[in-house]
RODO-2510 file (C-alpha; in nm, 4 decimals, decimal comma):
residues 572
     n   res          X          Y          Z
     1     x     0,0000     0,0000     0,0000
     2     x     0,1480     0,3416    -0,0886
     3     x     0,2516     0,5603     0,1973
     4     x     0,0243     0,8463     0,3049
     5     x     0,0068     1,0846     0,5944
     6     x    -0,2280     0,9748     0,8744
     7     x    -0,4280     1,2989     0,8472
     8     x    -0,4229     1,3270     0,4672
     9     x    -0,7537     1,4160     0,3043
    10     x    -0,9025     1,1449     0,0892
    11     x    -1,2516     1,0402    -0,0227
    12     x    -1,2226     0,7405     0,2121
    13     x    -1,2420     0,9348     0,5347
    14     x    -1,4447     0,6856     0,7398
    15     x    -1,3339     0,3634     0,9019
    16     x    -1,5454     0,0624     0,8150
    17     x    -1,7674    -0,1200     1,0607
    18     x    -1,5607    -0,4127     1,1846
    19     x    -1,6437    -0,7809     1,2347
    20     x    -1,4338    -0,9171     0,9502
    21     x    -1,4138    -1,2919     0,9379
    22     x    -1,0394    -1,2934     0,8671
    23     x    -0,9594    -1,1555     1,2094
    24     x    -1,2561    -1,2578     1,4215
    25     x    -1,2003    -1,6124     1,5520
    26     x    -1,5624    -1,6345     1,6608
    27     x    -1,7022    -1,5634     1,3150
    28     x    -1,7722    -1,7918     1,0277
    29     x    -1,5911    -1,8423     0,6959
    30     x    -1,4387    -1,5376     0,5360
    31     x    -1,4498    -1,4416     0,1693
    32     x    -1,2052    -1,1923     0,0316
    33     x    -1,3887    -0,8612    -0,0289
    34     x    -1,1385    -0,7561    -0,2956
    35     x    -1,2093    -1,0620    -0,5041
    36     x    -1,5682    -0,9471    -0,5692
    37     x    -1,5617    -0,5679    -0,5681
    38     x    -1,9163    -0,5216    -0,7001
    39     x    -2,0920    -0,7747    -0,4799
    40     x    -2,3081    -0,6404    -0,1940
    41     x    -2,1840    -0,7222     0,1521
    42     x    -2,3508    -0,7079     0,4913
    43     x    -2,1743    -0,6834     0,8243
    44     x    -2,3237    -0,7079     1,1722
    45     x    -2,2482    -0,4838     1,4659
    46     x    -2,4523    -0,7062     1,6965
    47     x    -2,7111    -0,9810     1,6729
    48     x    -3,0014    -0,7414     1,6152
    49     x    -2,8764    -0,4759     1,3734
    50     x    -2,7220    -0,5132     1,0291
    51     x    -2,6113    -0,2367     0,7953
    52     x    -2,5063    -0,2236     0,4344
    53     x    -2,1685    -0,0644     0,3900
    54     x    -1,9440     0,0840     0,1254
    55     x    -1,6381    -0,1033    -0,0098
    56     x    -1,3806    -0,1740     0,2554
    57     x    -1,1433     0,1084     0,3435
    58     x    -0,7889    -0,0001     0,2681
    59     x    -0,6371     0,1283     0,5897
    60     x    -0,4095     0,0538     0,7628
    61     x    -0,3531    -0,2646     0,5546
    62     x    -0,5704    -0,4620     0,3120
    63     x    -0,6438    -0,8205     0,4121
    64     x    -0,3900    -1,0741     0,3021
    65     x    -0,4724    -1,2766    -0,0092
    66     x    -0,1901    -1,5246     0,0472
    67     x    -0,2627    -1,8873     0,1151
    68     x    -0,1643    -2,0609     0,4350
    69     x     0,1322    -2,2225     0,2641
    70     x     0,2793    -1,8967     0,1318
    71     x     0,2334    -1,6356     0,4018
    72     x     0,4631    -1,3340     0,4137
    73     x     0,4247    -1,1721     0,7518
    74     x     0,5219    -0,8105     0,7034
    75     x     0,2910    -0,6390     0,9505
    76     x     0,0287    -0,7657     1,1927
    77     x    -0,3355    -0,7331     1,1060
    78     x    -0,5180    -0,4367     1,2575
    79     x    -0,8902    -0,4222     1,3241
    80     x    -1,0428    -0,0805     1,2748
    81     x    -1,2743     0,0736     1,5389
    82     x    -1,6211    -0,0821     1,5852
    83     x    -1,8080     0,2274     1,4655
    84     x    -1,8293     0,4830     1,1883
    85     x    -1,5666     0,7443     1,2761
    86     x    -1,3463     0,9798     1,0815
    87     x    -0,9787     0,8875     1,0633
    88     x    -0,8553     1,2188     1,1994
    89     x    -1,0985     1,2082     1,4908
    90     x    -1,0023     0,8491     1,5628
    91     x    -0,6312     0,9376     1,5686
    92     x    -0,7001     1,2214     1,8109
    93     x    -0,9014     0,9886     2,0336
    94     x    -0,6262     0,7260     2,0400
    95     x    -0,3640     0,9923     2,1119
    96     x    -0,5737     1,1203     2,4009
    97     x    -0,6046     0,7717     2,5487
    98     x    -0,2303     0,7131     2,5207
    99     x    -0,1796     1,0451     2,6988
   100     x    -0,4077     0,9244     2,9780
   101     x    -0,2017     0,6067     3,0122
   102     x     0,1139     0,8201     3,0165
   103     x    -0,0123     1,0410     3,3013
   104     x    -0,1373     0,7382     3,4911
   105     x     0,2078     0,5766     3,4781
   106     x     0,3680     0,9070     3,5786
   107     x     0,1514     0,9342     3,8914
   108     x     0,1961     0,5668     3,9781
   109     x     0,5752     0,6020     3,9931
   110     x     0,6023     0,9494     4,1478
   111     x     0,6325     0,8141     4,5021
   112     x     0,9718     0,6636     4,4087
   113     x     1,1059     1,0143     4,3584
   114     x     0,9611     1,1371     4,6881
   115     x     1,1212     0,8498     4,8789
   116     x     1,4585     0,9217     4,7186
   117     x     1,4407     1,3019     4,7281
   118     x     1,3408     1,3192     5,0965
   119     x     1,5480     1,0186     5,2008
   120     x     1,7306     1,1891     5,4866
   121     x     1,4183     1,3664     5,6118
   122     x     1,2107     1,0466     5,6075
   123     x     1,4857     0,8538     5,7859
   124     x     1,5038     1,1251     6,0509
   125     x     1,1277     1,1482     6,1059
   126     x     1,0721     0,7721     6,1261
   127     x     1,4054     0,6885     6,2949
   128     x     1,5170     0,4623     6,0117
   129     x     1,8712     0,3291     5,9744
   130     x     2,0557     0,3166     5,6416
   131     x     2,0243    -0,0614     5,6081
   132     x     1,6534    -0,0503     5,6875
   133     x     1,5840     0,2205     5,4325
   134     x     1,7529     0,0115     5,1635
   135     x     1,4889    -0,2583     5,2128
   136     x     1,2295    -0,0308     5,0538
   137     x     1,3916    -0,0996     4,7159
   138     x     1,5702    -0,4261     4,7864
   139     x     1,5941    -0,7403     4,5757
   140     x     1,3429    -0,9382     4,7806
   141     x     1,0771    -0,6690     4,7474
   142     x     1,1419    -0,6626     4,3735
   143     x     1,0884    -1,0386     4,3626
   144     x     0,7472    -0,9959     4,5258
   145     x     0,6594    -0,7313     4,2692
   146     x     0,7620    -0,9633     3,9831
   147     x     0,5400    -1,2482     4,1028
   148     x     0,2429    -1,0171     4,1604
   149     x     0,2764    -0,8561     3,8165
   150     x     0,2520    -1,1962     3,6440
   151     x    -0,0546    -1,2943     3,8464
   152     x    -0,2323    -0,9660     3,7698
   153     x    -0,1392    -0,9908     3,4004
   154     x    -0,2734    -1,3467     3,3864
   155     x    -0,6034    -1,2417     3,5439
   156     x    -0,6413    -0,9485     3,3031
   157     x    -0,5933    -1,1785     3,0025
   158     x    -0,8060    -1,4597     3,1454
   159     x    -1,0992    -1,2315     3,2271
   160     x    -1,0392    -1,0083     2,9183
   161     x    -1,0580    -0,6956     3,1345
   162     x    -0,7220    -0,5220     3,0953
   163     x    -0,8665    -0,1706     3,1019
   164     x    -1,0721    -0,2305     3,4160
   165     x    -0,7819    -0,4096     3,5824
   166     x    -0,5538    -0,1157     3,5036
   167     x    -0,8059     0,1275     3,6531
   168     x    -0,8320    -0,0884     3,9666
   169     x    -0,4570    -0,1235     4,0237
   170     x    -0,4105     0,2492     3,9540
   171     x    -0,6649     0,3332     4,2225
   172     x    -0,4927     0,0972     4,4661
   173     x    -0,1576     0,2582     4,3780
   174     x    -0,3004     0,5986     4,4700
   175     x    -0,4392     0,4581     4,7951
   176     x    -0,0986     0,3087     4,8868
   177     x     0,0787     0,6371     4,8087
   178     x    -0,1656     0,8181     5,0354
   179     x    -0,1073     0,5604     5,3115
   180     x     0,2702     0,6155     5,2864
   181     x     0,2064     0,9751     5,3867
   182     x     0,0209     0,8604     5,6980
   183     x     0,2806     0,6187     5,8409
   184     x     0,4562     0,6846     6,1700
   185     x     0,7225     0,4105     6,1791
   186     x     0,9393     0,2031     5,9501
   187     x     0,7297    -0,1155     5,9588
   188     x     0,4209     0,0704     5,8464
   189     x     0,6189     0,2407     5,5691
   190     x     0,7598    -0,0953     5,4532
   191     x     0,4147    -0,2563     5,4414
   192     x     0,2690     0,0399     5,2508
   193     x     0,5631     0,0403     5,0103
   194     x     0,5378    -0,3350     4,9418
   195     x     0,1632    -0,3044     4,8764
   196     x     0,2371    -0,0112     4,6483
   197     x     0,4917    -0,2127     4,4504
   198     x     0,2544    -0,5072     4,4103
   199     x     0,0017    -0,2914     4,2238
   200     x     0,2601    -0,0683     4,0594
   201     x     0,4463    -0,3564     3,8962
   202     x     0,1618    -0,4438     3,6592
   203     x     0,1003    -0,0931     3,5215
   204     x     0,3583    -0,1210     3,2428
   205     x     0,2455    -0,4592     3,1084
   206     x    -0,1233    -0,3622     3,1118
   207     x    -0,0606    -0,0238     2,9464
   208     x     0,1675    -0,1554     2,6714
   209     x    -0,0783    -0,4373     2,6016
   210     x    -0,3614    -0,1859     2,5604
   211     x    -0,1528     0,0454     2,3389
   212     x    -0,0531    -0,2462     2,1150
   213     x    -0,4233    -0,3036     2,0437
   214     x    -0,5423     0,0593     2,0304
   215     x    -0,2873     0,1956     1,7810
   216     x    -0,2385     0,0576     1,4274
   217     x     0,0903    -0,0402     1,2720
   218     x     0,3313     0,1271     1,2564
   219     x     0,1923     0,4128     1,4688
   220     x     0,2096     0,1760     1,7652
   221     x     0,5876     0,2304     1,7763
   222     x     0,5384     0,5981     1,8492
   223     x     0,2534     0,5294     2,0927
   224     x     0,4670     0,2940     2,3021
   225     x     0,7581     0,5383     2,2920
   226     x     0,5357     0,8176     2,4222
   227     x     0,4228     0,5945     2,7075
   228     x     0,7805     0,5074     2,8064
   229     x     0,8659     0,8759     2,8375
   230     x     0,6800     0,8533     3,1705
   231     x     0,9698     0,6429     3,3034
   232     x     1,2097     0,9330     3,2511
   233     x     1,0090     1,2531     3,2634
   234     x     0,9708     1,2174     3,6408
   235     x     1,3414     1,2910     3,6859
   236     x     1,3071     1,6102     3,4820
   237     x     0,9865     1,7484     3,6320
   238     x     0,9699     1,6108     3,9864
   239     x     1,1961     1,8804     4,1294
   240     x     0,9741     2,1543     3,9890
   241     x     0,6622     1,9791     4,1181
   242     x     0,8148     1,9662     4,4657
   243     x     0,8840     2,3404     4,4435
   244     x     0,5195     2,3990     4,3483
   245     x     0,4168     2,2094     4,6605
   246     x     0,6457     2,4323     4,8669
   247     x     0,4967     2,7472     4,7122
   248     x     0,1486     2,6207     4,7991
   249     x     0,2569     2,5708     5,1589
   250     x     0,2743     2,1893     5,1446
   251     x     0,6264     2,1362     5,2772
   252     x     0,6075     1,8063     5,4673
   253     x     0,6921     1,4953     5,2684
   254     x     0,3908     1,3156     5,4151
   255     x     0,1531     1,5852     5,2959
   256     x     0,3038     1,5658     4,9474
   257     x     0,2423     1,1905     4,9468
   258     x    -0,1207     1,2461     5,0470
   259     x    -0,1774     1,4939     4,7640
   260     x    -0,0190     1,2672     4,5033
   261     x    -0,2144     0,9673     4,6264
   262     x    -0,5418     1,1569     4,6134
   263     x    -0,4722     1,2753     4,2583
   264     x    -0,3760     0,9188     4,1624
   265     x    -0,7076     0,7773     4,2878
   266     x    -0,9026     1,0459     4,1022
   267     x    -0,7063     0,9754     3,7854
   268     x    -0,7808     0,6033     3,8185
   269     x    -1,1477     0,6945     3,7732
   270     x    -1,0513     0,8821     3,4548
   271     x    -0,8764     0,5687     3,3270
   272     x    -1,1898     0,3644     3,3932
   273     x    -1,4045     0,6152     3,2020
   274     x    -1,1949     0,6869     2,8915
   275     x    -1,0007     0,3642     2,8273
   276     x    -1,2164     0,0934     2,6650
   277     x    -1,1207    -0,2702     2,6214
   278     x    -0,9829    -0,2846     2,2634
   279     x    -1,0022    -0,5871     2,0391
   280     x    -0,6947    -0,8059     2,0293
   281     x    -0,4906    -0,7458     1,7155
   282     x    -0,2884    -1,0015     1,5252
   283     x     0,0717    -1,0646     1,6230
   284     x     0,3747    -1,0395     1,3967
   285     x     0,3948    -1,4145     1,3438
   286     x     0,0502    -1,5663     1,3945
   287     x    -0,1751    -1,5773     1,0871
   288     x    -0,4115    -1,8571     1,1868
   289     x    -0,7804    -1,7724     1,2239
   290     x    -0,7976    -1,9894     1,5358
   291     x    -0,6847    -1,7803     1,8311
   292     x    -0,7142    -1,9774     2,1492
   293     x    -0,8700    -1,8057     2,4467
   294     x    -1,0552    -1,5375     2,2493
   295     x    -1,3907    -1,7172     2,2107
   296     x    -1,4378    -1,8270     2,5700
   297     x    -1,6248    -1,5449     2,7337
   298     x    -1,8800    -1,8006     2,8574
   299     x    -1,6294    -2,0738     2,9449
   300     x    -1,4286    -1,9752     3,2525
   301     x    -1,2881    -2,2994     3,3819
   302     x    -0,9414    -2,3271     3,5280
   303     x    -0,8670    -2,6287     3,3115
   304     x    -0,9180    -2,4263     2,9967
   305     x    -0,7230    -2,1360     3,1464
   306     x    -0,4259    -2,3602     3,2227
   307     x    -0,4359    -2,5057     2,8727
   308     x    -0,4410    -2,1574     2,7210
   309     x    -0,1476    -2,0444     2,9364
   310     x     0,0466    -2,3550     2,8387
   311     x    -0,0208    -2,2862     2,4706
   312     x     0,0914    -1,9256     2,5152
   313     x     0,4178    -2,0436     2,6749
   314     x     0,4733    -2,2946     2,3936
   315     x     0,4120    -2,0104     2,1479
   316     x     0,6869    -1,8109     2,3196
   317     x     0,9252    -2,1085     2,3228
   318     x     0,8893    -2,1569     1,9469
   319     x     1,0043    -1,8038     1,8637
   320     x     1,3783    -1,7836     1,8094
   321     x     1,4006    -1,4056     1,8089
   322     x     1,1981    -1,3525     2,1265
   323     x     1,4496    -1,4877     2,3759
   324     x     1,7494    -1,3286     2,2082
   325     x     1,5626    -0,9992     2,2277
   326     x     1,4673    -1,0519     2,5953
   327     x     1,8245    -1,1360     2,6999
   328     x     1,9699    -0,8494     2,4947
   329     x     1,7301    -0,5961     2,6474
   330     x     1,8105    -0,7301     2,9948
   331     x     2,1853    -0,6918     2,9374
   332     x     2,1390    -0,3453     2,7913
   333     x     1,9257    -0,2371     3,0871
   334     x     2,1886    -0,3758     3,3235
   335     x     2,4351    -0,1185     3,1905
   336     x     2,1762     0,1587     3,2130
   337     x     2,0845     0,0540     3,5669
   338     x     2,4482     0,0828     3,6739
   339     x     2,4795     0,4253     3,5171
   340     x     2,1504     0,5562     3,6612
   341     x     2,2253     0,4394     4,0161
   342     x     2,5991     0,4999     4,0500
   343     x     2,6692     0,7972     3,8226
   344     x     2,5120     1,0551     4,0609
   345     x     2,7041     0,8939     4,3500
   346     x     3,0251     0,9379     4,1540
   347     x     2,9485     1,3016     4,0688
   348     x     2,8698     1,3819     4,4331
   349     x     3,2007     1,2294     4,5404
   350     x     3,3893     1,4561     4,2972
   351     x     3,1844     1,7734     4,3456
   352     x     3,0648     1,7549     4,7082
   353     x     3,0116     2,1311     4,7380
   354     x     2,7878     2,1746     4,4333
   355     x     2,4300     2,2521     4,5352
   356     x     2,1285     2,0951     4,3629
   357     x     2,3480     1,8465     4,1786
   358     x     2,0756     1,5841     4,2134
   359     x     1,8140     1,8075     4,0492
   360     x     2,0400     1,9002     3,7574
   361     x     2,1367     1,5386     3,7041
   362     x     1,7691     1,4406     3,7062
   363     x     1,6878     1,7165     3,4558
   364     x     1,9591     1,5892     3,2199
   365     x     1,8431     1,2292     3,2517
   366     x     1,4776     1,3156     3,2030
   367     x     1,5106     1,5418     2,9003
   368     x     1,7773     1,3476     2,7090
   369     x     1,6347     1,0006     2,7634
   370     x     1,2822     1,1173     2,6829
   371     x     1,4053     1,2788     2,3627
   372     x     1,5988     0,9645     2,2704
   373     x     1,2964     0,7377     2,3184
   374     x     1,0741     0,9653     2,1085
   375     x     1,3343     0,9939     1,8315
   376     x     1,3569     0,6151     1,8148
   377     x     0,9793     0,5839     1,7859
   378     x     0,9572     0,8504     1,5147
   379     x     1,2408     0,6966     1,3114
   380     x     1,0806     0,3524     1,3261
   381     x     0,7371     0,4918     1,2364
   382     x     0,8726     0,6674     0,9268
   383     x     1,0753     0,3661     0,8110
   384     x     0,7987     0,1088     0,8580
   385     x     0,5467     0,3327     0,6787
   386     x     0,7641     0,4153     0,3779
   387     x     0,9228     0,0807     0,2935
   388     x     0,8611    -0,2920     0,2896
   389     x     1,2265    -0,3949     0,2468
   390     x     1,3635    -0,5661     0,5546
   391     x     1,7077    -0,4075     0,5195
   392     x     1,5381    -0,0760     0,5979
   393     x     1,3000    -0,2123     0,8596
   394     x     1,6005    -0,3427     1,0547
   395     x     1,7520     0,0077     1,0734
   396     x     1,6134     0,0693     1,4280
   397     x     1,8108    -0,2324     1,5505
   398     x     2,1277    -0,0874     1,3986
   399     x     2,0513     0,2550     1,5459
   400     x     2,0155     0,0962     1,8911
   401     x     2,3426    -0,0957     1,8507
   402     x     2,5516     0,1918     1,7170
   403     x     2,3911     0,4352     1,9619
   404     x     2,4954     0,2182     2,2548
   405     x     2,8567     0,2045     2,1375
   406     x     2,8678     0,5803     2,0809
   407     x     2,7086     0,6297     2,4215
   408     x     2,9882     0,4296     2,5833
   409     x     3,2473     0,6703     2,4410
   410     x     3,0656     0,9757     2,5782
   411     x     3,0192     0,8055     2,9147
   412     x     3,3918     0,7385     2,9491
   413     x     3,4581     1,1020     2,8593
   414     x     3,2041     1,2146     3,1218
   415     x     3,3840     1,0072     3,3854
   416     x     3,7468     1,0945     3,3173
   417     x     3,7475     1,4296     3,1314
   418     x     3,7232     1,7001     3,3940
   419     x     3,9162     2,0125     3,4914
   420     x     4,0198     1,9970     3,8564
   421     x     4,1309     2,3599     3,8634
   422     x     3,7915     2,5013     3,7757
   423     x     3,5127     2,2954     3,9241
   424     x     3,2347     2,4621     3,7254
   425     x     3,3955     2,3883     3,3888
   426     x     3,4644     2,0287     3,4863
   427     x     3,1051     1,9760     3,5889
   428     x     2,9778     2,1272     3,2628
   429     x     3,2054     1,8957     3,0651
   430     x     3,0691     1,5967     3,2567
   431     x     2,7097     1,7120     3,2062
   432     x     2,7607     1,7639     2,8320
   433     x     2,9169     1,4240     2,7728
   434     x     2,6593     1,2574     2,9932
   435     x     2,3759     1,4228     2,7990
   436     x     2,5170     1,2954     2,4688
   437     x     2,5624     0,9480     2,6160
   438     x     2,1991     0,9321     2,7234
   439     x     2,0700     1,0937     2,4039
   440     x     2,2164     0,8160     2,1872
   441     x     2,1437     0,5196     2,4145
   442     x     1,7635     0,5061     2,4601
   443     x     1,6252     0,4969     2,1039
   444     x     1,5475     0,1263     2,1353
   445     x     1,3273     0,1272     2,4463
   446     x     0,9794     0,1855     2,3062
   447     x     1,0554     0,0280     1,9673
   448     x     1,1861    -0,3071     2,0876
   449     x     0,9241    -0,3317     2,3596
   450     x     0,6623    -0,2972     2,0847
   451     x     0,8296    -0,5689     1,8790
   452     x     0,8468    -0,7866     2,1887
   453     x     0,4766    -0,7717     2,2722
   454     x     0,3822    -0,8030     1,9042
   455     x     0,5547    -1,1418     1,8861
   456     x     0,3405    -1,2846     2,1648
   457     x     0,0118    -1,4695     2,1442
   458     x    -0,2671    -1,2066     2,1249
   459     x    -0,4871    -1,3845     2,3801
   460     x    -0,2198    -1,3799     2,6534
   461     x     0,0125    -1,1019     2,5407
   462     x    -0,0077    -0,9205     2,8773
   463     x     0,1073    -1,2300     3,0653
   464     x     0,3808    -1,2984     2,8107
   465     x     0,5083    -0,9422     2,8259
   466     x     0,5103    -0,9572     3,2071
   467     x     0,7163    -1,2785     3,1965
   468     x     0,9669    -1,1208     2,9573
   469     x     0,9888    -0,8048     3,1712
   470     x     1,0568    -1,0084     3,4851
   471     x     1,3340    -1,2048     3,3143
   472     x     1,4889    -0,8716     3,2183
   473     x     1,4511    -0,7554     3,5797
   474     x     1,6373    -1,0633     3,7064
   475     x     1,9250    -0,9698     3,4761
   476     x     1,9529    -0,5952     3,5289
   477     x     1,8696    -0,5923     3,9016
   478     x     2,1191    -0,8705     3,9801
   479     x     2,4209    -0,6561     3,8847
   480     x     2,3831    -0,3787     4,1458
   481     x     2,2775    -0,6382     4,4052
   482     x     2,5949    -0,8410     4,3456
   483     x     2,8034    -0,5240     4,3694
   484     x     2,6353    -0,4284     4,6957
   485     x     2,6905    -0,7742     4,8434
   486     x     3,0511    -0,7699     4,7241
   487     x     3,1131    -0,4438     4,9095
   488     x     2,9652    -0,5887     5,2262
   489     x     2,6445    -0,3806     5,2110
   490     x     2,8397    -0,0625     5,2763
   491     x     2,7633     0,2819     5,1463
   492     x     2,9196     0,3212     4,8022
   493     x     2,9181     0,6970     4,8380
   494     x     3,1973     0,6822     5,0944
   495     x     3,5444     0,8113     5,0147
   496     x     3,6991     0,4623     5,0242
   497     x     3,4937     0,3589     4,7205
   498     x     3,5221     0,6771     4,5139
   499     x     3,8169     0,5350     4,3179
   500     x     3,6336     0,2086     4,2391
   501     x     3,3139     0,3587     4,0979
   502     x     3,4688     0,5200     3,7856
   503     x     3,6428     0,1937     3,6968
   504     x     3,3229    -0,0058     3,7453
   505     x     3,1206     0,2408     3,5388
   506     x     3,3736     0,2643     3,2561
   507     x     3,4009    -0,1160     3,2264
   508     x     3,0599    -0,2615     3,3090
   509     x     2,8435    -0,0156     3,1149
   510     x     3,0339    -0,0341     2,7790
   511     x     3,0541    -0,4144     2,8005
   512     x     2,6780    -0,4390     2,8584
   513     x     2,6078    -0,1950     2,5754
   514     x     2,8340    -0,3889     2,3376
   515     x     2,6862    -0,7325     2,4037
   516     x     2,3343    -0,5952     2,4135
   517     x     2,3890    -0,4339     2,0733
   518     x     2,5241    -0,7568     1,9249
   519     x     2,2164    -0,9321     2,0588
   520     x     1,9922    -0,6727     1,8898
   521     x     2,1480    -0,7482     1,5513
   522     x     2,1108    -1,1236     1,5996
   523     x     1,7495    -1,0722     1,7086
   524     x     1,6798    -0,8666     1,3951
   525     x     1,7953    -1,1523     1,1718
   526     x     1,5940    -1,4108     1,3662
   527     x     1,2899    -1,1811     1,3733
   528     x     1,2765    -1,1793     0,9954
   529     x     1,2866    -1,5585     0,9927
   530     x     1,0078    -1,5807     1,2506
   531     x     0,7925    -1,3405     1,0463
   532     x     0,8492    -1,4964     0,7051
   533     x     0,8630    -1,8719     0,7748
   534     x     0,5132    -2,0217     0,8102
   535     x     0,6492    -2,3314     0,9872
   536     x     0,7714    -2,1395     1,2934
   537     x     0,4592    -2,2095     1,4991
   538     x     0,3989    -2,5605     1,3704
   539     x     0,5445    -2,8940     1,4658
   540     x     0,6727    -3,0270     1,7959
   541     x     0,9477    -2,8671     1,9986
   542     x     1,2750    -3,0535     1,9759
   543     x     1,4172    -3,2296     2,2808
   544     x     1,7277    -3,0099     2,2717
   545     x     1,5198    -2,6911     2,2714
   546     x     1,3125    -2,8097     2,5669
   547     x     1,6301    -2,9019     2,7534
   548     x     1,7791    -2,5571     2,6941
   549     x     1,4677    -2,3882     2,8303
   550     x     1,4660    -2,6119     3,1385
   551     x     1,8345    -2,5405     3,2002
   552     x     1,7895    -2,1636     3,1560
   553     x     1,4898    -2,1624     3,3904
   554     x     1,6850    -2,3568     3,6503
   555     x     1,9754    -2,1105     3,6318
   556     x     1,7429    -1,8122     3,6740
   557     x     1,5720    -1,9711     3,9746
   558     x     1,9070    -2,0509     4,1375
   559     x     2,0334    -1,6961     4,0787
   560     x     1,7211    -1,5472     4,2367
   561     x     1,7356    -1,7786     4,5399
   562     x     2,1075    -1,7145     4,5992
   563     x     2,0677    -1,3372     4,5712
   564     x     1,7671    -1,3416     4,8042
   565     x     1,9575    -1,5443     5,0652
   566     x     2,2805    -1,3442     5,0411
   567     x     2,0930    -1,0153     5,0377
   568     x     1,9016    -1,1072     5,3518
   569     x     2,2101    -1,2338     5,5364
   570     x     2,4320    -0,9394     5,4449
   571     x     2,1899    -0,6705     5,5583
   572     x     2,2633    -0,5207     5,8997
***
């Protein structure tokens, strides 16, 4: 289909009424509408009303005319909205809903900034020791969040109520934030924080799953990228929001928590009102008209649910590109996690007298990483709309790989290039190199997350995405935990460790970026094979492939258990 702007004027300005047999597993046989252009066709909105309609609008993609034996999977199928609606108005509506999801994620994660920004004040008010405060974001609490996110994602897919589940967990997040402002001791704060993390952990998977069904291809790349800006924009805007609270006379950290929690609960009601449950779109690799789990609104038995989950896991195991992509993203995020956590510690050790260093560092992180994510989404959108050649569609993978290597060079310059005689100039040099490092390193985040969820089974894509995200968490959260255990759970901001941090940053981060980039290129090659080979999802899994998955699962479980035990023992 020739490329056209999304808002371009054309005589075909209305979306068709959906219920096409090619994409509805509950419908009957499907006949190609393009094969008989002059034949009248009737489509049903529900069981009572039928309407005659004009010829099918060829947007975003015409239905495939390929046979089952010769399928070329270039883009997933997209079902248009279930009503007559102008394209421009529909785009505005989808953009508004993605903005709502963005603000919801922003509010759900704002308490993390408050806990970090007012760390010393909270510890003083609640009489918390350094080791106790670290438990609020420890490895064992993260493990609880990972398990809860998979359970919530499974329920949302099983009950087909992702939008309502998201509204519910968002309201509970706001309630937990409000309760953190009411605590009077550490135990109460820990319980409130753990409850907060349980609901907070599922927000990303539910939101990305909804966006992948609301936005068409390739606009979904930009939609996911906009959502992921919420992960970074907090660092850029939180300081100014705190100042607004101070101007309004709300100066206590507990009162700030109460205000944010109240706003979060109100916004959860907005999510429930404006976010509908979209129809599940086709994945990048599945072309069969039989989608398990999508026709069982009246059959809610655990036996069927278990069989569907097992089929979804088998679907994931068959994909060769999926696991390379998951491991590569985990390794890449390991390097970013090191840089995000330890770079401000390193800067404070070098420039201890600089005021508001934390706010400036957060502003740099927020603006540059947000810009990088959006640039990656825009580049991918333009490429996937203007070409069908795979050598061009794989450009985002190359951009992510080369950007990571260039970022490593700027990071090393930010660490070692400074002027000791003039502190201000040295800090500006570090800020400039750090900004360039972050600007070139985050183009992949929204793009590859979209590819990841688009490879999964549509019926259980939220659960699959949650599983992949938790595997990535095991990888990127294990690095800082191992470093902390290796240093005996001591404060890395002390003078005795100031000479170790630059070496760790300049070695670990580039190595992670390099291997993550190589993994991206391998995943791009395997992704094309998964999309273009019809036999990917057919046949039995080989014994060797099953053995590799069992071995990898065993290693991950052992790593988690060892880190949980060592982390608990080493804490004071």
